C-alpha positions as CSV (number, residue, x, y, z in Angstrom):
1,M,-28.2,25.9,-0.2
2,T,-29.2,22.2,-0.7
3,P,-27.6,19.3,1.6
4,E,-25.7,18.2,-1.2
5,A,-24.3,21.6,-1.8
6,L,-23.3,22.3,1.5
7,M,-21.7,18.7,1.3
8,R,-20.2,19.7,-1.7
9,R,-18.5,22.5,0.1
10,A,-17.3,20.2,2.9
11,L,-15.6,18.3,0.3
12,E,-13.8,21.6,-1.3
13,L,-12.5,22.4,2.2
14,A,-11.2,19.1,3.2
15,E,-9.3,18.8,0.0
16,R,-7.0,21.8,1.2
17,G,-5.4,19.1,3.3
18,R,-4.6,16.9,0.7
19,G,-0.8,15.5,1.2
20,L,-0.7,17.0,4.7
21,T,-3.0,15.2,6.9
22,S,-1.4,11.4,7.0
23,P,-1.9,9.4,8.7
24,N,-5.3,11.0,9.2
25,P,-7.7,11.3,6.3
26,M,-8.8,14.6,4.6
27,V,-12.2,16.0,6.6
28,G,-13.9,19.2,5.9
29,A,-17.2,20.7,7.6
30,V,-19.6,23.0,7.6
31,V,-22.3,24.4,10.2
32,A,-25.3,25.3,8.4
33,R,-28.5,27.1,9.8
34,N,-31.7,27.3,7.5
35,G,-29.1,26.2,4.3
36,E,-26.7,29.3,5.4
37,I,-23.0,28.6,5.9
38,V,-22.3,30.2,9.3
39,G,-18.9,28.0,10.3
40,E,-16.9,25.8,8.4
41,G,-13.1,24.4,8.5
42,F,-11.0,21.6,7.3
43,H,-8.4,19.4,9.1
44,E,-5.0,20.7,8.2
45,R,-2.7,18.6,9.7
46,A,-2.4,15.3,12.3
47,G,-2.2,16.4,15.7
48,G,-4.2,19.7,14.4
49,P,-7.7,20.3,15.4
50,H,-10.0,17.8,13.5
51,A,-12.2,19.8,10.9
52,E,-15.3,19.6,12.8
53,I,-13.4,21.7,15.8
54,V,-12.6,24.4,13.2
55,A,-16.1,24.7,11.9
56,L,-17.5,24.7,15.4
57,D,-15.2,27.4,16.7
58,A,-15.9,29.4,13.5
59,A,-19.6,29.2,13.9
60,G,-19.1,29.9,18.0
61,A,-22.9,30.5,19.1
62,G,-24.1,30.0,15.7
63,A,-23.6,26.5,16.0
64,R,-26.6,26.1,18.5
65,G,-29.7,24.5,16.8
66,A,-27.8,24.5,13.8
67,T,-26.6,21.2,11.5
68,L,-22.8,20.1,10.9
69,Y,-22.1,18.9,7.7
70,V,-19.0,16.4,7.7
71,T,-17.1,14.7,5.0
72,L,-16.5,11.5,7.6
73,E,-18.1,10.1,10.5
74,P,-17.1,12.4,13.8
75,C,-14.8,10.6,15.7
76,N,-15.5,9.4,19.4
77,H,-11.8,7.9,20.4
78,V,-8.8,9.6,21.8
79,G,-6.0,10.1,19.0
80,R,-3.3,12.5,18.6
81,T,-6.6,15.1,19.6
82,P,-9.7,14.4,22.1
83,P,-12.7,12.8,20.1
84,C,-15.2,15.5,18.5
85,V,-18.5,14.1,19.4
86,P,-18.6,15.9,22.8
87,A,-17.8,18.9,21.2
88,I,-20.2,19.0,18.7
89,F,-22.8,17.9,21.5
90,A,-21.5,20.9,23.8
91,A,-21.8,23.4,20.8
92,G,-25.7,22.9,20.5
93,I,-25.4,20.9,17.2
94,T,-29.0,19.4,16.8
95,R,-28.3,17.6,13.5
96,V,-25.1,15.8,11.6
97,V,-24.8,14.8,8.3
98,A,-21.8,13.1,7.6
99,A,-20.7,11.7,3.6
100,A,-19.1,8.5,4.7
101,A,-18.9,6.1,7.6
102,D,-15.3,5.7,9.6
103,P,-13.8,3.0,7.5
104,N,-11.4,1.9,10.4
105,P,-12.8,-1.4,11.7
106,F,-11.6,-1.0,15.2
107,V,-13.7,2.4,15.8
108,A,-16.2,2.4,12.8
109,G,-20.0,3.3,13.7
110,G,-18.6,4.3,17.1
111,G,-18.8,8.3,16.5
112,T,-22.7,8.2,14.9
113,T,-23.8,5.8,18.2
114,A,-22.4,8.2,20.6
115,L,-24.3,11.2,18.8
116,R,-27.5,9.5,18.6
117,E,-27.0,8.6,22.2
118,R,-26.9,12.4,22.9
119,G,-30.1,12.9,20.8
120,I,-28.4,14.3,17.8
121,A,-30.0,13.3,14.7
122,V,-27.5,11.8,12.3
123,V,-27.9,11.5,8.4
124,M,-25.4,9.3,6.7
125,G,-24.6,8.7,3.3
126,V,-24.9,12.3,1.6
127,L,-22.1,12.4,-1.6
128,A,-20.6,8.9,-0.1
129,A,-19.2,7.8,-3.0
130,D,-17.1,11.2,-3.7
131,A,-16.1,11.0,0.2
132,A,-14.7,7.6,-0.2
133,T,-12.8,8.7,-3.4
134,Q,-11.3,11.4,-1.7
135,N,-10.1,9.6,0.9
136,R,-9.5,6.3,-1.0
137,A,-5.8,5.6,0.5
138,F,-7.3,6.1,4.1
139,F,-10.0,4.0,3.2
140,T,-7.8,1.1,1.8
141,A,-5.3,1.4,4.7
142,M,-7.9,0.8,7.2
143,R,-9.9,-1.7,5.2
144,E,-6.7,-4.1,4.2
145,R,-4.3,-2.5,7.3
146,R,-1.5,-1.7,4.7
147,P,-0.8,1.2,2.6
148,H,-2.9,1.9,-0.6
149,V,-0.5,1.4,-3.5
150,T,-0.4,3.0,-6.7
151,L,2.0,1.9,-9.3
152,K,3.6,5.1,-11.3
153,A,5.4,5.0,-14.6
154,G,6.7,7.2,-17.4
155,M,6.6,5.6,-20.7
156,T,6.6,5.6,-24.1
157,A,3.6,5.0,-26.3
158,D,5.2,1.4,-27.2
159,G,5.5,0.6,-23.1
160,K,8.9,1.0,-22.9
161,I,10.6,2.8,-19.3
162,A,13.9,3.0,-21.1
163,D,15.8,2.3,-24.2
164,V,17.8,-0.7,-25.1
165,H,20.8,0.8,-23.5
166,G,18.8,1.3,-20.2
167,A,18.6,5.4,-20.6
168,A,15.2,7.2,-19.0
169,R,15.8,10.4,-19.0
170,W,14.0,11.9,-19.9
171,I,11.2,10.2,-21.6
172,T,8.5,12.1,-20.5
173,G,8.1,16.2,-20.6
174,E,8.5,19.2,-18.1
175,A,5.0,19.1,-17.2
176,A,4.7,15.4,-16.8
177,R,7.5,15.4,-14.3
178,A,5.9,18.3,-12.2
179,E,2.9,16.2,-11.9
180,S,4.6,13.1,-11.2
181,H,6.3,15.2,-7.8
182,R,2.7,17.0,-6.8
183,Q,1.4,13.2,-7.0
184,R,4.5,12.4,-4.5
185,S,3.6,14.9,-2.3
186,E,0.0,13.4,-1.7
187,V,1.8,10.0,-0.5
188,D,3.8,8.5,2.7
189,A,6.3,6.6,0.9
190,I,8.2,6.3,-2.5
191,V,9.1,2.6,-3.5
192,A,11.9,1.7,-5.6
193,G,14.1,-1.6,-6.5
194,I,17.5,-1.4,-6.3
195,T,18.2,-2.1,-10.1
196,T,16.5,1.6,-10.5
197,V,18.7,2.9,-7.7
198,L,21.7,1.9,-9.2
199,R,20.9,3.1,-12.6
200,D,19.6,6.2,-12.0
201,D,20.5,7.4,-8.9
202,P,17.2,8.8,-8.1
203,A,16.6,11.3,-4.8
204,L,12.7,9.9,-4.5
205,T,12.1,13.4,-3.0
206,V,9.0,15.9,-3.2
207,R,10.3,18.7,-5.7
208,L,7.6,21.6,-6.2
209,G,7.4,25.2,-6.5
210,R,7.4,25.3,-3.2
211,P,8.8,24.2,-0.1
212,W,7.2,20.9,1.2
213,P,6.4,20.6,4.7
214,R,6.3,16.9,4.9
215,E,9.0,14.0,3.7
216,P,7.6,10.9,2.3
217,W,9.8,8.1,3.5
218,R,12.1,6.7,0.6
219,V,11.9,3.0,0.3
220,V,14.4,0.5,-1.5
221,L,13.8,-2.8,-2.1
222,D,17.3,-4.1,-1.8
223,S,17.6,-7.8,-1.2
224,D,21.7,-7.6,-0.7
225,A,22.1,-4.4,1.0
226,R,23.6,-3.2,-2.5
227,T,22.6,0.3,-2.0
228,P,25.9,2.6,-2.2
229,P,26.2,4.6,0.9
230,S,26.2,7.9,-0.7
231,A,23.5,7.1,-3.0
232,R,21.1,10.2,-3.5
233,V,18.0,8.5,-1.8
234,I,20.0,8.8,1.6
235,A,21.8,12.0,1.1
236,D,19.5,14.1,-0.7
237,A,17.4,14.5,2.3
238,T,16.8,13.5,6.0
239,A,18.6,10.0,5.8
240,A,17.0,8.2,8.3
241,R,13.6,8.7,6.1
242,A,15.5,6.4,3.6
243,L,14.3,2.7,4.4
244,I,16.4,0.4,3.1
245,A,14.7,-3.0,2.9
246,V,16.8,-6.0,2.8
247,G,17.0,-9.7,3.0
248,D,17.1,-11.1,6.4
249,S,20.8,-12.7,5.0
250,A,22.2,-9.6,3.7
251,P,25.8,-8.7,4.5
252,A,26.4,-7.3,7.9
253,A,29.3,-4.9,6.5
254,R,27.0,-3.5,4.3
255,V,24.1,-2.9,6.5
256,A,26.4,-1.4,8.8
257,A,27.4,0.7,6.0
258,L,24.1,1.9,5.7
259,E,23.5,2.7,9.0
260,A,26.5,4.4,9.3
261,A,25.3,7.1,6.6
262,G,22.2,7.4,8.3
263,A,19.5,5.4,6.7
264,T,17.0,3.2,8.6
265,V,17.9,-0.4,7.5
266,V,14.9,-3.2,8.1
267,R,15.7,-7.0,7.7
268,F,12.8,-8.6,6.1
269,P,12.1,-12.6,4.9
270,L,13.3,-13.5,1.4
271,R,10.6,-14.8,-1.0
272,D,12.0,-16.2,-4.7
273,G,15.3,-14.2,-3.6
274,R,13.4,-10.7,-3.0
275,V,12.4,-9.2,0.1
276,A,8.8,-10.0,1.1
277,I,6.3,-7.1,0.1
278,D,3.7,-8.0,2.3
279,A,6.1,-7.7,5.1
280,V,7.4,-4.2,4.0
281,L,4.2,-3.4,3.2
282,A,2.9,-4.3,7.1
283,A,6.1,-2.5,8.4
284,L,5.5,0.7,6.5
285,F,1.6,0.8,7.8
286,E,3.2,0.4,11.4
287,R,5.0,3.7,10.5
288,E,2.0,5.3,10.0
289,V,2.1,4.8,6.1
290,R,-1.0,5.1,4.6
291,A,-0.1,5.6,0.5
292,A,2.6,4.7,-1.2
293,L,3.7,5.4,-4.8
294,V,5.8,2.3,-6.5
295,E,8.1,3.8,-9.1
296,G,10.1,0.8,-9.5
297,G,11.3,-0.8,-12.8
298,G,9.0,-3.6,-14.5
299,E,10.3,-6.5,-12.4
300,V,9.2,-4.5,-9.2
301,H,5.7,-3.4,-10.8
302,A,5.4,-7.4,-11.6
303,A,6.3,-8.5,-8.4
304,F,3.8,-5.8,-6.8
305,L,1.2,-7.0,-9.3
306,D,1.5,-10.9,-8.9
307,A,1.5,-10.2,-5.5
308,G,-2.2,-8.6,-5.3
309,F,-0.8,-5.3,-3.6
310,V,-1.4,-2.5,-6.5
311,D,-4.7,-0.3,-6.1
312,R,-4.5,2.2,-8.7
313,V,-1.8,2.8,-11.7
314,T,-0.7,6.3,-12.9
315,L,0.9,6.2,-16.2
316,F,2.5,8.8,-18.0
317,V,2.9,7.8,-21.5
318,A,5.3,9.9,-23.9
319,P,4.5,10.6,-27.7
320,L,7.8,8.5,-28.5
321,L,8.0,5.0,-29.9
322,L,11.3,3.1,-28.9
323,G,10.7,-0.4,-29.8
324,G,13.7,-3.0,-28.7
325,R,13.4,-6.5,-27.8
326,T,15.7,-5.9,-25.0
327,A,13.9,-2.4,-23.6
328,P,12.8,-2.6,-20.5
329,T,9.0,-2.3,-20.3
330,V,6.4,-1.1,-17.4
331,V,5.6,-4.7,-16.3
332,A,8.0,-7.3,-16.5
333,G,7.8,-10.8,-14.6
334,A,6.9,-13.8,-16.5
335,G,4.0,-12.4,-17.9
336,R,0.2,-13.4,-17.8
337,E,-2.4,-15.4,-20.0
338,L,-5.1,-12.9,-21.1
339,K,-7.7,-14.5,-19.4
340,S,-5.5,-13.7,-16.2
341,A,-4.9,-10.0,-17.0
342,V,-5.1,-7.4,-14.3
343,R,-8.1,-5.4,-15.0
344,L,-8.6,-1.7,-14.5
345,A,-11.6,0.3,-14.2
346,G,-12.4,3.8,-14.0
347,M,-10.1,4.8,-16.2
348,T,-9.3,8.1,-17.7
349,A,-6.8,10.0,-19.6
350,R,-5.9,13.6,-19.9
351,P,-3.0,15.5,-21.6
352,I,-0.2,16.9,-19.7
353,G,2.0,18.9,-21.7
354,E,2.8,16.9,-24.6
355,D,2.3,13.6,-22.9
356,L,-1.0,11.7,-21.8
357,L,-2.0,10.7,-18.1
358,I,-3.8,7.8,-17.7
359,E,-5.0,6.7,-14.4
360,A,-7.4,3.7,-13.6
361,D,-7.8,1.7,-10.3
362,V,-7.3,-2.0,-10.1
363,L,-10.4,-4.2,-10.1
364,R,-11.0,-6.8,-7.5
365,V,-12.0,-10.3,-8.6
366,E,-13.6,-12.1,-5.6
367,S,-12.5,-15.0,-5.2
368,T,-15.3,-17.9,-5.3
């Protein structure tokens, strides 16, 4: 097998950990001798052995004199588990091929340097773009020190997320809703605004065809603490995993009622009458949230876009036309001039049942 084929296998292995490894990245590893795989593995969960250790254990004595292919630079720092570099050296690996460097600015390059100091040859950059795409959330979080944010919405073909009476169930079909829950399973937090909570009473939970082992935070942006203590966002899963982001002047009695229901209530400063998004994201990052899905209404979507905190969009488009001057749209707010439009890159579209799923990254424009 070629180096690219071996790295492709490592990426396939890493994918098995999707939605399960945060706050760690997905990582796959392959031990190969003369182009033949003698051991492989992937990182299954935070706190569990890293992909390199699993692959080395699988290879056993076959690792001596072999090459290790890994999708991310091996670590040389102590986290939930010991560093991988000493284990790689002890196993007798003579060459390491890594797809991408560690994006964490506090440890970037440390693993590579430590390997080379031990006389192990290191090659970087094989399928680097694929590795970065696979771990886009982790890379953004490490670079920006905030969660990677995906704006997700279900809408009609004319951009409406509800009709003129506010009804939104169900704009999209069953297949799209199943895909939506799969996307929820990949993130650490699901964010909605108080208007959505009061109107729809969503649970914001992951509901798949099988039990899901990791429960994302359910975050409500609620300046005045209007979330009912009986809301499904609190009652339908672990109450403490419902984080109600309230303003610093929210009524104490309402806050106390939410806390009595078991919710986690955090006060934030207000900007223009709303909880400050940057402060909320910083608090989520401190809680090891590396990827967040924003499922708010048009005003919440506009606020995240205006603040520059949307990294990706996923839009489920139903074959419906609603119209209506007052029917809510996927992005509200004050609007933008055409020259200031948020631009998307790498757009893809694929059918999901009768609906269409459009995905794209938000194009960052560097200031001059």
